[in-house]
All heavy atoms as TSV, in Angstrom:
chain	resi	resn	atom	element	x	y	z
A	1	MET	N	N	47.099	-46.749	-70.667
A	1	MET	CA	C	46.637	-47.336	-71.895
A	1	MET	C	C	45.186	-47.758	-71.770
A	1	MET	O	O	44.792	-48.403	-70.805
A	1	MET	CB	C	47.534	-48.508	-72.213
A	1	MET	CG	C	47.184	-49.115	-73.511
A	1	MET	SD	S	48.194	-50.287	-74.046
A	1	MET	CE	C	49.032	-51.245	-74.297
A	2	ALA	N	N	44.389	-47.375	-72.736
A	2	ALA	CA	C	42.955	-47.659	-72.723
A	2	ALA	C	C	42.719	-49.135	-73.030
A	2	ALA	O	O	43.450	-49.733	-73.820
A	2	ALA	CB	C	42.216	-46.837	-73.765
A	3	PRO	N	N	41.735	-49.756	-72.384
A	3	PRO	CA	C	41.433	-51.157	-72.659
A	3	PRO	C	C	40.944	-51.366	-74.084
A	3	PRO	O	O	40.262	-50.459	-74.623
A	3	PRO	CB	C	40.347	-51.517	-71.646
A	3	PRO	CG	C	39.769	-50.221	-71.204
A	3	PRO	CD	C	40.850	-49.179	-71.375
A	4	GLN	N	N	41.275	-52.485	-74.660
A	4	GLN	CA	C	40.835	-52.774	-76.042
A	4	GLN	C	C	39.357	-53.171	-75.956
A	4	GLN	O	O	38.885	-53.891	-75.078
A	4	GLN	CB	C	41.662	-53.881	-76.606
A	4	GLN	CG	C	41.303	-54.166	-78.043
A	4	GLN	CD	C	42.275	-55.253	-78.619
A	4	GLN	OE1	O	43.082	-55.759	-77.931
A	4	GLN	NE2	N	42.046	-55.548	-79.883
A	5	GLY	N	N	38.587	-52.670	-76.925
A	5	GLY	CA	C	37.177	-52.962	-76.968
A	5	GLY	C	C	36.860	-54.275	-77.620
A	5	GLY	O	O	37.729	-55.002	-78.104
A	6	LEU	N	N	35.587	-54.532	-77.722
A	6	LEU	CA	C	35.085	-55.732	-78.355
A	6	LEU	C	C	34.886	-55.522	-79.853
A	6	LEU	O	O	34.699	-54.411	-80.295
A	6	LEU	CB	C	33.710	-56.138	-77.802
A	6	LEU	CG	C	33.719	-56.554	-76.319
A	6	LEU	CD1	C	32.278	-56.756	-75.881
A	6	LEU	CD2	C	34.506	-57.807	-76.119
A	7	THR	N	N	34.870	-56.587	-80.613
A	7	THR	CA	C	34.523	-56.551	-82.024
A	7	THR	C	C	33.084	-57.038	-82.147
A	7	THR	O	O	32.778	-58.171	-81.738
A	7	THR	CB	C	35.477	-57.401	-82.871
A	7	THR	OG1	O	36.810	-56.929	-82.717
A	7	THR	CG2	C	35.110	-57.324	-84.341
A	8	VAL	N	N	32.253	-56.143	-82.659
A	8	VAL	CA	C	30.828	-56.409	-82.763
A	8	VAL	C	C	30.443	-56.429	-84.212
A	8	VAL	O	O	31.017	-55.688	-85.037
A	8	VAL	CB	C	30.064	-55.293	-82.011
A	8	VAL	CG1	C	28.568	-55.427	-82.179
A	8	VAL	CG2	C	30.418	-55.230	-80.525
A	9	GLY	N	N	29.518	-57.277	-84.592
A	9	GLY	CA	C	29.101	-57.393	-85.974
A	9	GLY	C	C	27.624	-56.977	-86.136
A	9	GLY	O	O	26.801	-57.203	-85.260
A	10	TYR	N	N	27.344	-56.386	-87.302
A	10	TYR	CA	C	25.938	-56.061	-87.686
A	10	TYR	C	C	25.702	-56.509	-89.099
A	10	TYR	O	O	26.477	-56.172	-89.987
A	10	TYR	CB	C	25.651	-54.588	-87.536
A	10	TYR	CG	C	24.230	-54.240	-88.033
A	10	TYR	CD1	C	23.146	-54.618	-87.281
A	10	TYR	CD2	C	24.047	-53.615	-89.252
A	10	TYR	CE1	C	21.844	-54.329	-87.719
A	10	TYR	CE2	C	22.774	-53.331	-89.714
A	10	TYR	CZ	C	21.664	-53.682	-88.968
A	10	TYR	OH	O	20.426	-53.392	-89.423
A	11	VAL	N	N	24.682	-57.301	-89.285
A	11	VAL	CA	C	24.308	-57.778	-90.654
A	11	VAL	C	C	22.840	-57.521	-90.849
A	11	VAL	O	O	22.021	-57.528	-89.941
A	11	VAL	CB	C	24.631	-59.275	-90.864
A	11	VAL	CG1	C	26.130	-59.531	-90.832
A	11	VAL	CG2	C	23.936	-60.154	-89.777
A	12	ARG	N	N	22.485	-57.219	-92.129
A	12	ARG	CA	C	21.092	-56.965	-92.460
A	12	ARG	C	C	20.782	-57.475	-93.860
A	12	ARG	O	O	21.536	-57.252	-94.803
A	12	ARG	CB	C	20.781	-55.483	-92.409
A	12	ARG	CG	C	19.322	-55.145	-92.776
A	12	ARG	CD	C	19.035	-53.676	-92.805
A	12	ARG	NE	N	19.823	-52.981	-93.797
A	12	ARG	CZ	C	19.573	-52.937	-95.110
A	12	ARG	NH1	N	18.508	-53.545	-95.560
A	12	ARG	NH2	N	20.363	-52.247	-95.943
A	13	VAL	N	N	19.680	-58.119	-93.984
A	13	VAL	CA	C	19.099	-58.477	-95.299
A	13	VAL	C	C	17.742	-57.795	-95.401
A	13	VAL	O	O	17.137	-57.412	-94.384
A	13	VAL	CB	C	18.992	-60.000	-95.510
A	13	VAL	CG1	C	20.366	-60.601	-95.674
A	13	VAL	CG2	C	18.211	-60.664	-94.419
A	14	SER	N	N	17.222	-57.661	-96.595
A	14	SER	CA	C	16.008	-56.877	-96.827
A	14	SER	C	C	14.742	-57.656	-96.586
A	14	SER	O	O	13.672	-57.081	-96.440
A	14	SER	CB	C	16.001	-56.327	-98.237
A	14	SER	OG	O	17.117	-55.454	-98.433
A	15	SER	N	N	14.820	-58.999	-96.537
A	15	SER	CA	C	13.586	-59.763	-96.308
A	15	SER	C	C	13.936	-61.042	-95.541
A	15	SER	O	O	15.085	-61.494	-95.571
A	15	SER	CB	C	12.907	-60.112	-97.625
A	15	SER	OG	O	13.690	-60.936	-98.407
A	16	ALA	N	N	12.935	-61.586	-94.890
A	16	ALA	CA	C	13.127	-62.788	-94.052
A	16	ALA	C	C	13.625	-63.985	-94.809
A	16	ALA	O	O	14.273	-64.860	-94.237
A	16	ALA	CB	C	11.816	-63.088	-93.304
A	17	ASP	N	N	13.339	-64.068	-96.116
A	17	ASP	CA	C	13.755	-65.290	-96.872
A	17	ASP	C	C	15.166	-65.189	-97.438
A	17	ASP	O	O	15.651	-66.107	-98.006
A	17	ASP	CB	C	12.754	-65.588	-97.980
A	17	ASP	CG	C	12.674	-64.492	-99.016
A	17	ASP	OD1	O	12.926	-63.306	-98.713
A	17	ASP	OD2	O	12.274	-64.812	-100.171
A	18	GLN	N	N	15.843	-64.070	-97.224
A	18	GLN	CA	C	17.235	-63.918	-97.696
A	18	GLN	C	C	18.183	-64.481	-96.649
A	18	GLN	O	O	17.897	-64.546	-95.463
A	18	GLN	CB	C	17.579	-62.442	-97.938
A	18	GLN	CG	C	16.834	-61.895	-99.178
A	18	GLN	CD	C	17.168	-60.439	-99.433
A	18	GLN	OE1	O	17.130	-59.630	-98.514
A	18	GLN	NE2	N	17.515	-60.127	-100.647
A	19	ASN	N	N	19.399	-64.875	-97.124
A	19	ASN	CA	C	20.382	-65.552	-96.299
A	19	ASN	C	C	21.441	-64.597	-95.810
A	19	ASN	O	O	21.990	-63.841	-96.637
A	19	ASN	CB	C	20.924	-66.683	-97.128
A	19	ASN	CG	C	21.771	-67.672	-96.285
A	19	ASN	OD1	O	22.443	-67.270	-95.358
A	19	ASN	ND2	N	21.712	-68.899	-96.636
A	20	LEU	N	N	21.837	-64.702	-94.558
A	20	LEU	CA	C	22.882	-63.833	-93.975
A	20	LEU	C	C	24.279	-64.417	-94.147
A	20	LEU	O	O	25.274	-63.762	-93.830
A	20	LEU	CB	C	22.640	-63.672	-92.479
A	20	LEU	CG	C	21.346	-62.907	-92.097
A	20	LEU	CD1	C	21.095	-63.031	-90.611
A	20	LEU	CD2	C	21.459	-61.458	-92.466
A	21	ALA	N	N	24.390	-65.613	-94.684
A	21	ALA	CA	C	25.704	-66.348	-94.709
A	21	ALA	C	C	26.817	-65.543	-95.365
A	21	ALA	O	O	27.954	-65.547	-94.823
A	21	ALA	CB	C	25.530	-67.710	-95.375
A	22	ARG	N	N	26.560	-64.932	-96.488
A	22	ARG	CA	C	27.643	-64.193	-97.200
A	22	ARG	C	C	28.166	-63.040	-96.332
A	22	ARG	O	O	29.380	-62.814	-96.252
A	22	ARG	CB	C	27.093	-63.656	-98.539
A	22	ARG	CG	C	28.147	-62.985	-99.406
A	22	ARG	CD	C	27.555	-62.536	-100.691
A	22	ARG	NE	N	26.357	-61.771	-100.520
A	22	ARG	CZ	C	26.297	-60.435	-100.701
A	22	ARG	NH1	N	27.338	-59.770	-101.150
A	22	ARG	NH2	N	25.175	-59.801	-100.453
A	23	GLN	N	N	27.258	-62.349	-95.674
A	23	GLN	CA	C	27.666	-61.242	-94.845
A	23	GLN	C	C	28.409	-61.744	-93.611
A	23	GLN	O	O	29.428	-61.136	-93.166
A	23	GLN	CB	C	26.481	-60.405	-94.418
A	23	GLN	CG	C	25.858	-59.626	-95.535
A	23	GLN	CD	C	24.695	-58.746	-95.063
A	23	GLN	OE1	O	24.865	-57.951	-94.111
A	23	GLN	NE2	N	23.589	-58.920	-95.719
A	24	LEU	N	N	27.959	-62.845	-93.034
A	24	LEU	CA	C	28.619	-63.429	-91.878
A	24	LEU	C	C	30.075	-63.828	-92.227
A	24	LEU	O	O	31.014	-63.621	-91.449
A	24	LEU	CB	C	27.835	-64.612	-91.311
A	24	LEU	CG	C	26.468	-64.239	-90.719
A	24	LEU	CD1	C	25.671	-65.484	-90.395
A	24	LEU	CD2	C	26.663	-63.359	-89.491
A	25	ASP	N	N	30.235	-64.414	-93.413
A	25	ASP	CA	C	31.606	-64.776	-93.880
A	25	ASP	C	C	32.457	-63.508	-94.031
A	25	ASP	O	O	33.630	-63.513	-93.707
A	25	ASP	CB	C	31.511	-65.512	-95.198
A	25	ASP	CG	C	31.053	-66.938	-95.083
A	25	ASP	OD1	O	31.057	-67.483	-93.951
A	25	ASP	OD2	O	30.665	-67.535	-96.079
A	26	ALA	N	N	31.864	-62.421	-94.536
A	26	ALA	CA	C	32.598	-61.213	-94.791
A	26	ALA	C	C	33.079	-60.567	-93.567
A	26	ALA	O	O	34.188	-59.966	-93.480
A	26	ALA	CB	C	31.749	-60.233	-95.587
A	27	ILE	N	N	32.251	-60.564	-92.444
A	27	ILE	CA	C	32.698	-59.870	-91.241
A	27	ILE	C	C	33.600	-60.680	-90.347
A	27	ILE	O	O	34.304	-60.134	-89.527
A	27	ILE	CB	C	31.474	-59.333	-90.421
A	27	ILE	CG1	C	30.606	-60.468	-89.847
A	27	ILE	CG2	C	30.646	-58.361	-91.215
A	27	ILE	CD1	C	29.568	-60.036	-88.890
A	28	GLY	N	N	33.562	-61.999	-90.487
A	28	GLY	CA	C	34.419	-62.853	-89.711
A	28	GLY	C	C	33.948	-62.988	-88.269
A	28	GLY	O	O	32.808	-62.608	-87.952
A	29	PRO	N	N	34.824	-63.525	-87.416
A	29	PRO	CA	C	34.384	-63.798	-86.054
A	29	PRO	C	C	34.201	-62.467	-85.271
A	29	PRO	O	O	34.993	-61.547	-85.417
A	29	PRO	CB	C	35.524	-64.607	-85.456
A	29	PRO	CG	C	36.707	-64.382	-86.347
A	29	PRO	CD	C	36.158	-64.002	-87.691
A	30	VAL	N	N	33.157	-62.424	-84.474
A	30	VAL	CA	C	32.862	-61.250	-83.608
A	30	VAL	C	C	32.451	-61.731	-82.246
A	30	VAL	O	O	31.986	-62.840	-82.069
A	30	VAL	CB	C	31.747	-60.375	-84.240
A	30	VAL	CG1	C	32.193	-59.761	-85.545
A	30	VAL	CG2	C	30.472	-61.169	-84.431
A	31	ALA	N	N	32.635	-60.865	-81.262
A	31	ALA	CA	C	32.223	-61.199	-79.900
A	31	ALA	C	C	30.731	-61.157	-79.689
A	31	ALA	O	O	30.174	-61.903	-78.900
A	31	ALA	CB	C	32.897	-60.231	-78.906
A	32	ARG	N	N	30.060	-60.296	-80.435
A	32	ARG	CA	C	28.610	-60.179	-80.342
A	32	ARG	C	C	28.072	-59.827	-81.727
A	32	ARG	O	O	28.672	-59.040	-82.439
A	32	ARG	CB	C	28.277	-59.087	-79.363
A	32	ARG	CG	C	26.801	-58.784	-79.104
A	32	ARG	CD	C	26.231	-59.729	-78.047
A	32	ARG	NE	N	24.827	-59.631	-77.978
A	32	ARG	CZ	C	24.147	-58.913	-77.062
A	32	ARG	NH1	N	24.809	-58.308	-76.112
A	32	ARG	NH2	N	22.848	-58.880	-77.072
A	33	LEU	N	N	26.949	-60.433	-82.120
A	33	LEU	CA	C	26.356	-60.231	-83.429
A	33	LEU	C	C	24.943	-59.703	-83.281
A	33	LEU	O	O	24.151	-60.180	-82.471
A	33	LEU	CB	C	26.303	-61.547	-84.213
A	33	LEU	CG	C	25.694	-61.508	-85.593
A	33	LEU	CD1	C	26.542	-60.658	-86.557
A	33	LEU	CD2	C	25.533	-62.895	-86.164
A	34	PHE	N	N	24.644	-58.692	-84.133
A	34	PHE	CA	C	23.313	-58.139	-84.210
A	34	PHE	C	C	22.851	-58.278	-85.654
A	34	PHE	O	O	23.649	-58.102	-86.574
A	34	PHE	CB	C	23.300	-56.668	-83.776
A	34	PHE	CG	C	23.736	-56.460	-82.374
A	34	PHE	CD1	C	25.063	-56.284	-82.027
A	34	PHE	CD2	C	22.783	-56.494	-81.378
A	34	PHE	CE1	C	25.446	-56.122	-80.714
A	34	PHE	CE2	C	23.189	-56.330	-80.011
A	34	PHE	CZ	C	24.515	-56.157	-79.706
A	35	GLU	N	N	21.558	-58.583	-85.850
A	35	GLU	CA	C	21.085	-58.777	-87.215
A	35	GLU	C	C	19.657	-58.246	-87.382
A	35	GLU	O	O	18.917	-58.155	-86.405
A	35	GLU	CB	C	21.155	-60.210	-87.637
A	35	GLU	CG	C	20.263	-61.145	-86.849
A	35	GLU	CD	C	20.402	-62.593	-87.241
A	35	GLU	OE1	O	21.524	-63.144	-87.150
A	35	GLU	OE2	O	19.371	-63.183	-87.637
A	36	ASP	N	N	19.345	-57.871	-88.601
A	36	ASP	CA	C	18.016	-57.450	-88.969
A	36	ASP	C	C	17.657	-58.143	-90.264
A	36	ASP	O	O	18.502	-58.356	-91.126
A	36	ASP	CB	C	17.932	-55.944	-89.191
A	36	ASP	CG	C	17.819	-55.160	-87.903
A	36	ASP	OD1	O	17.013	-55.574	-87.018
A	36	ASP	OD2	O	18.526	-54.127	-87.742
A	37	LYS	N	N	16.383	-58.445	-90.403
A	37	LYS	CA	C	15.816	-58.953	-91.689
A	37	LYS	C	C	14.670	-58.008	-92.012
A	37	LYS	O	O	13.474	-58.332	-91.807
A	37	LYS	CB	C	15.381	-60.399	-91.546
A	37	LYS	CG	C	16.545	-61.348	-91.399
A	37	LYS	CD	C	16.130	-62.797	-91.445
A	37	LYS	CE	C	17.330	-63.680	-91.424
A	37	LYS	NZ	N	17.016	-65.086	-91.679
A	38	VAL	N	N	15.036	-56.812	-92.523
A	38	VAL	CA	C	14.058	-55.781	-92.798
A	38	VAL	C	C	14.627	-54.863	-93.850
A	38	VAL	O	O	15.868	-54.688	-93.955
A	38	VAL	CB	C	13.701	-55.026	-91.477
A	38	VAL	CG1	C	14.894	-54.331	-90.918
A	38	VAL	CG2	C	12.567	-54.071	-91.672
A	39	SER	N	N	13.787	-54.228	-94.615
A	39	SER	CA	C	14.216	-53.321	-95.632
A	39	SER	C	C	15.022	-52.164	-95.044
A	39	SER	O	O	14.720	-51.658	-93.975
A	39	SER	CB	C	13.015	-52.731	-96.376
A	39	SER	OG	O	13.380	-51.720	-97.224
A	40	GLY	N	N	16.047	-51.726	-95.795
A	40	GLY	CA	C	16.867	-50.629	-95.334
A	40	GLY	C	C	16.100	-49.296	-95.261
A	40	GLY	O	O	16.505	-48.372	-94.562
A	41	GLY	N	N	14.983	-49.189	-95.993
A	41	GLY	CA	C	14.177	-47.953	-95.894
A	41	GLY	C	C	13.425	-47.822	-94.611
A	41	GLY	O	O	12.972	-46.699	-94.306
A	42	SER	N	N	13.306	-48.846	-93.860
A	42	SER	CA	C	12.575	-48.808	-92.588
A	42	SER	C	C	13.547	-48.544	-91.427
A	42	SER	O	O	14.376	-49.420	-91.117
A	42	SER	CB	C	11.840	-50.124	-92.334
A	42	SER	OG	O	11.295	-50.125	-91.044
A	43	ARG	N	N	13.488	-47.361	-90.835
A	43	ARG	CA	C	14.399	-47.068	-89.725
A	43	ARG	C	C	13.805	-47.499	-88.405
A	43	ARG	O	O	14.548	-47.852	-87.504
A	43	ARG	CB	C	14.652	-45.546	-89.711
A	43	ARG	CG	C	15.492	-45.101	-90.894
A	43	ARG	CD	C	15.810	-43.677	-90.791
A	43	ARG	NE	N	16.497	-43.246	-92.008
A	43	ARG	CZ	C	16.942	-42.046	-92.195
A	43	ARG	NH1	N	16.810	-41.153	-91.297
A	43	ARG	NH2	N	17.504	-41.728	-93.350
A	44	THR	N	N	12.505	-47.470	-88.276
A	44	THR	CA	C	11.882	-47.790	-87.013
A	44	THR	C	C	11.868	-49.273	-86.722
A	44	THR	O	O	11.817	-49.684	-85.556
A	44	THR	CB	C	10.430	-47.263	-86.955
A	44	THR	OG1	O	9.715	-47.854	-88.011
A	44	THR	CG2	C	10.382	-45.747	-87.060
A	45	ASP	N	N	11.963	-50.118	-87.734
A	45	ASP	CA	C	11.888	-51.591	-87.527
A	45	ASP	C	C	13.276	-52.227	-87.440
A	45	ASP	O	O	13.357	-53.428	-87.420
A	45	ASP	CB	C	11.101	-52.228	-88.659
A	45	ASP	CG	C	9.640	-51.869	-88.634
A	45	ASP	OD1	O	9.134	-51.521	-87.527
A	45	ASP	OD2	O	8.969	-51.874	-89.657
A	46	ARG	N	N	14.339	-51.464	-87.401
A	46	ARG	CA	C	15.695	-52.042	-87.380
A	46	ARG	C	C	16.094	-52.225	-85.890
A	46	ARG	O	O	17.031	-51.589	-85.391
A	46	ARG	CB	C	16.662	-51.142	-88.133
A	46	ARG	CG	C	16.288	-51.175	-89.636
A	46	ARG	CD	C	17.132	-50.295	-90.446
A	46	ARG	NE	N	18.490	-50.786	-90.513
A	46	ARG	CZ	C	19.480	-50.176	-91.151
A	46	ARG	NH1	N	19.253	-49.047	-91.765
A	46	ARG	NH2	N	20.674	-50.681	-91.178
A	47	HIS	N	N	15.473	-53.208	-85.243
A	47	HIS	CA	C	15.716	-53.463	-83.825
A	47	HIS	C	C	17.153	-53.937	-83.579
A	47	HIS	O	O	17.765	-53.583	-82.591
A	47	HIS	CB	C	14.715	-54.460	-83.266
A	47	HIS	CG	C	13.304	-53.978	-83.434
A	47	HIS	ND1	N	12.796	-52.916	-82.704
A	47	HIS	CD2	C	12.313	-54.397	-84.250
A	47	HIS	CE1	C	11.557	-52.702	-83.070
A	47	HIS	NE2	N	11.215	-53.622	-83.984
A	48	GLY	N	N	17.693	-54.714	-84.492
A	48	GLY	CA	C	19.083	-55.204	-84.361
A	48	GLY	C	C	20.056	-54.043	-84.365
A	48	GLY	O	O	20.979	-54.014	-83.574
A	49	LEU	N	N	19.883	-53.094	-85.283
A	49	LEU	CA	C	20.769	-51.928	-85.322
A	49	LEU	C	C	20.650	-51.124	-84.059
A	49	LEU	O	O	21.616	-50.651	-83.479
A	49	LEU	CB	C	20.497	-51.085	-86.557
A	49	LEU	CG	C	21.318	-49.804	-86.689
A	49	LEU	CD1	C	22.817	-50.138	-86.724
A	49	LEU	CD2	C	20.886	-49.002	-87.893
A	50	ASN	N	N	19.393	-50.874	-83.624
A	50	ASN	CA	C	19.197	-50.090	-82.412
A	50	ASN	C	C	19.819	-50.757	-81.202
A	50	ASN	O	O	20.449	-50.079	-80.399
A	50	ASN	CB	C	17.695	-49.867	-82.163
A	50	ASN	CG	C	17.062	-48.967	-83.233
A	50	ASN	OD1	O	17.733	-48.105	-83.816
A	50	ASN	ND2	N	15.815	-49.175	-83.501
A	51	ASP	N	N	19.709	-52.059	-81.111
A	51	ASP	CA	C	20.329	-52.844	-80.012
A	51	ASP	C	C	21.842	-52.721	-80.082
A	51	ASP	O	O	22.529	-52.529	-79.080
A	51	ASP	CB	C	19.927	-54.287	-80.038
A	51	ASP	CG	C	18.457	-54.527	-79.677
A	51	ASP	OD1	O	17.823	-53.570	-79.115
A	51	ASP	OD2	O	17.950	-55.635	-79.960
A	52	CYS	N	N	22.381	-52.829	-81.301
A	52	CYS	CA	C	23.814	-52.682	-81.500
A	52	CYS	C	C	24.329	-51.312	-81.012
A	52	CYS	O	O	25.342	-51.213	-80.300
A	52	CYS	CB	C	24.157	-52.910	-82.999
A	52	CYS	SG	S	25.943	-52.786	-83.385
A	53	LEU	N	N	23.628	-50.265	-81.420
A	53	LEU	CA	C	24.062	-48.917	-81.069
A	53	LEU	C	C	23.976	-48.687	-79.533
A	53	LEU	O	O	24.809	-47.997	-78.981
A	53	LEU	CB	C	23.214	-47.883	-81.795
A	53	LEU	CG	C	23.407	-47.846	-83.309
A	53	LEU	CD1	C	22.422	-46.911	-83.982
A	53	LEU	CD2	C	24.829	-47.493	-83.672
A	54	ARG	N	N	23.019	-49.331	-78.919
A	54	ARG	CA	C	22.932	-49.217	-77.440
A	54	ARG	C	C	24.014	-50.032	-76.745
A	54	ARG	O	O	24.470	-49.700	-75.663
A	54	ARG	CB	C	21.568	-49.688	-76.942
A	54	ARG	CG	C	20.450	-48.658	-77.103
A	54	ARG	CD	C	19.203	-49.050	-76.351
A	54	ARG	NE	N	18.584	-50.234	-76.891
A	54	ARG	CZ	C	17.745	-50.294	-77.872
A	54	ARG	NH1	N	17.336	-49.154	-78.460
A	54	ARG	NH2	N	17.220	-51.423	-78.291
A	55	TYR	N	N	24.442	-51.110	-77.365
A	55	TYR	CA	C	25.411	-52.050	-76.787
A	55	TYR	C	C	26.862	-51.578	-76.850
A	55	TYR	O	O	27.615	-51.755	-75.905
A	55	TYR	CB	C	25.311	-53.397	-77.483
A	55	TYR	CG	C	26.256	-54.458	-77.005
A	55	TYR	CD1	C	25.971	-55.198	-75.877
A	55	TYR	CD2	C	27.448	-54.684	-77.659
A	55	TYR	CE1	C	26.841	-56.141	-75.416
A	55	TYR	CE2	C	28.353	-55.676	-77.191
A	55	TYR	CZ	C	28.030	-56.392	-76.047
A	55	TYR	OH	O	28.873	-57.372	-75.568
A	56	ILE	N	N	27.241	-50.954	-77.973
A	56	ILE	CA	C	28.662	-50.617	-78.156
A	56	ILE	C	C	29.121	-49.522	-77.225
A	56	ILE	O	O	28.345	-48.675	-76.770
A	56	ILE	CB	C	28.945	-50.205	-79.611
A	56	ILE	CG1	C	28.083	-49.029	-80.072
A	56	ILE	CG2	C	28.786	-51.409	-80.570
A	56	ILE	CD1	C	28.400	-48.506	-81.472
A	57	ARG	N	N	30.408	-49.545	-76.903
A	57	ARG	CA	C	31.044	-48.612	-76.033
A	57	ARG	C	C	32.302	-48.046	-76.677
A	57	ARG	O	O	32.771	-48.588	-77.713
A	57	ARG	CB	C	31.460	-49.281	-74.721
A	57	ARG	CG	C	30.344	-49.906	-73.941
A	57	ARG	CD	C	29.443	-48.856	-73.367
A	57	ARG	NE	N	28.310	-49.428	-72.606
A	57	ARG	CZ	C	27.054	-49.406	-73.038
A	57	ARG	NH1	N	26.743	-48.874	-74.211
A	57	ARG	NH2	N	26.093	-49.953	-72.315
A	58	ASP	N	N	32.859	-46.997	-76.137
A	58	ASP	CA	C	34.111	-46.461	-76.663
A	58	ASP	C	C	35.183	-47.554	-76.725
A	58	ASP	O	O	35.275	-48.377	-75.837
A	58	ASP	CB	C	34.643	-45.343	-75.687
A	58	ASP	CG	C	33.894	-44.042	-75.861
A	58	ASP	OD1	O	33.171	-43.887	-76.848
A	58	ASP	OD2	O	34.043	-43.184	-74.960
A	59	GLY	N	N	35.839	-47.606	-77.865
A	59	GLY	CA	C	36.903	-48.587	-78.075
A	59	GLY	C	C	36.395	-49.849	-78.785
A	59	GLY	O	O	37.217	-50.639	-79.260
A	60	ASP	N	N	35.088	-50.062	-78.895
A	60	ASP	CA	C	34.556	-51.193	-79.640
A	60	ASP	C	C	34.696	-50.962	-81.158
A	60	ASP	O	O	34.731	-49.805	-81.590
A	60	ASP	CB	C	33.066	-51.427	-79.310
A	60	ASP	CG	C	32.834	-52.009	-77.936
A	60	ASP	OD1	O	33.823	-52.382	-77.239
A	60	ASP	OD2	O	31.661	-52.042	-77.504
A	61	THR	N	N	34.716	-52.028	-81.902
A	61	THR	CA	C	34.756	-51.978	-83.364
A	61	THR	C	C	33.519	-52.636	-83.894
A	61	THR	O	O	33.213	-53.784	-83.475
A	61	THR	CB	C	36.013	-52.698	-83.906
A	61	THR	OG1	O	37.178	-52.051	-83.383
A	61	THR	CG2	C	36.044	-52.666	-85.420
A	62	VAL	N	N	32.790	-52.001	-84.811
A	62	VAL	CA	C	31.616	-52.609	-85.416
A	62	VAL	C	C	31.981	-52.986	-86.844
A	62	VAL	O	O	32.444	-52.158	-87.618
A	62	VAL	CB	C	30.415	-51.640	-85.428
A	62	VAL	CG1	C	29.226	-52.259	-86.132
A	62	VAL	CG2	C	30.054	-51.191	-84.010
A	63	ARG	N	N	31.826	-54.255	-87.166
A	63	ARG	CA	C	32.098	-54.777	-88.490
A	63	ARG	C	C	30.784	-54.959	-89.236
A	63	ARG	O	O	29.823	-55.522	-88.738
A	63	ARG	CB	C	32.774	-56.126	-88.437
A	63	ARG	CG	C	34.193	-56.126	-88.002
A	63	ARG	CD	C	34.803	-57.511	-88.131
A	63	ARG	NE	N	36.129	-57.540	-87.559
A	63	ARG	CZ	C	36.772	-58.665	-87.297
A	63	ARG	NH1	N	36.193	-59.840	-87.603
A	63	ARG	NH2	N	37.954	-58.633	-86.794
A	64	VAL	N	N	30.781	-54.483	-90.511
A	64	VAL	CA	C	29.681	-54.725	-91.419
A	64	VAL	C	C	30.242	-55.191	-92.703
A	64	VAL	O	O	31.344	-54.871	-93.075
A	64	VAL	CB	C	28.806	-53.448	-91.617
A	64	VAL	CG1	C	28.126	-53.050	-90.328
A	64	VAL	CG2	C	29.656	-52.318	-92.128
A	65	ALA	N	N	29.450	-55.947	-93.490
A	65	ALA	CA	C	29.913	-56.487	-94.772
A	65	ALA	C	C	30.046	-55.355	-95.784
A	65	ALA	O	O	30.916	-55.379	-96.639
A	65	ALA	CB	C	28.997	-57.567	-95.305
A	66	SER	N	N	29.141	-54.363	-95.733
A	66	SER	CA	C	29.246	-53.168	-96.608
A	66	SER	C	C	28.478	-52.051	-95.922
A	66	SER	O	O	27.529	-52.265	-95.156
A	66	SER	CB	C	28.748	-53.474	-98.015
A	66	SER	OG	O	27.370	-53.516	-98.041
A	67	MET	N	N	28.845	-50.834	-96.272
A	67	MET	CA	C	28.218	-49.674	-95.615
A	67	MET	C	C	26.731	-49.558	-95.872
A	67	MET	O	O	25.969	-49.110	-95.029
A	67	MET	CB	C	28.906	-48.352	-96.074
A	67	MET	CG	C	30.304	-48.186	-95.477
A	67	MET	SD	S	30.300	-48.218	-93.669
A	67	MET	CE	C	29.410	-46.696	-93.317
A	68	ASP	N	N	26.218	-50.059	-96.991
A	68	ASP	CA	C	24.803	-49.938	-97.264
A	68	ASP	C	C	23.972	-50.825	-96.312
A	68	ASP	O	O	22.831	-50.582	-96.099
A	68	ASP	CB	C	24.483	-50.269	-98.740
A	68	ASP	CG	C	24.649	-51.674	-99.091
A	68	ASP	OD1	O	25.593	-52.315	-98.638
A	68	ASP	OD2	O	23.789	-52.223	-99.864
A	69	ARG	N	N	24.599	-51.861	-95.767
A	69	ARG	CA	C	23.911	-52.674	-94.784
A	69	ARG	C	C	23.644	-51.880	-93.470
A	69	ARG	O	O	22.684	-52.136	-92.773
A	69	ARG	CB	C	24.669	-53.978	-94.450
A	69	ARG	CG	C	24.970	-54.843	-95.618
A	69	ARG	CD	C	23.709	-55.512	-96.163
A	69	ARG	NE	N	23.087	-54.692	-97.214
A	69	ARG	CZ	C	21.882	-54.886	-97.758
A	69	ARG	NH1	N	21.103	-55.864	-97.321
A	69	ARG	NH2	N	21.435	-54.118	-98.681
A	70	LEU	N	N	24.508	-50.968	-93.208
A	70	LEU	CA	C	24.456	-50.186	-91.964
A	70	LEU	C	C	23.683	-48.858	-92.164
A	70	LEU	O	O	22.796	-48.564	-91.415
A	70	LEU	CB	C	25.850	-49.877	-91.476
A	70	LEU	CG	C	26.024	-49.056	-90.208
A	70	LEU	CD1	C	25.430	-49.786	-89.024
A	70	LEU	CD2	C	27.469	-48.681	-89.993
A	71	ALA	N	N	24.044	-48.121	-93.222
A	71	ALA	CA	C	23.610	-46.731	-93.281
A	71	ALA	C	C	22.605	-46.427	-94.381
A	71	ALA	O	O	22.489	-45.285	-94.778
A	71	ALA	CB	C	24.859	-45.870	-93.446
A	72	ARG	N	N	21.968	-47.383	-94.882
A	72	ARG	CA	C	21.018	-47.126	-95.978
A	72	ARG	C	C	19.825	-46.371	-95.506
A	72	ARG	O	O	19.311	-46.542	-94.463
A	72	ARG	CB	C	20.582	-48.437	-96.640
A	72	ARG	CG	C	19.772	-48.209	-97.863
A	72	ARG	CD	C	19.572	-49.524	-98.532
A	72	ARG	NE	N	19.363	-49.239	-99.912
A	72	ARG	CZ	C	19.294	-50.160	-100.864
A	72	ARG	NH1	N	19.493	-51.404	-100.537
A	72	ARG	NH2	N	19.091	-49.854	-102.056
C-alpha cells in the first residue's frame, strides 16, 4: 500500500492589496501553503506556484479555491 501524501494549498490574488482570506477558507487546513500576489497573466513572477510544483510529490493533493487561481 502506497503511503498517503500531504495536502498542500495554493492561493493567488492579482495584487498585493487583495485579501487571501476567502481562498484560505475555501481550501481548508493544509500541511503546507504556497501563495502568490501577482496577476495571473504573469507566469515568470509566480514564485509561490513554482515552489509548490517543486515541493509536491506523488500522492500529494493540491487544493485551490478555484481553477483560475492555478491555471490562468
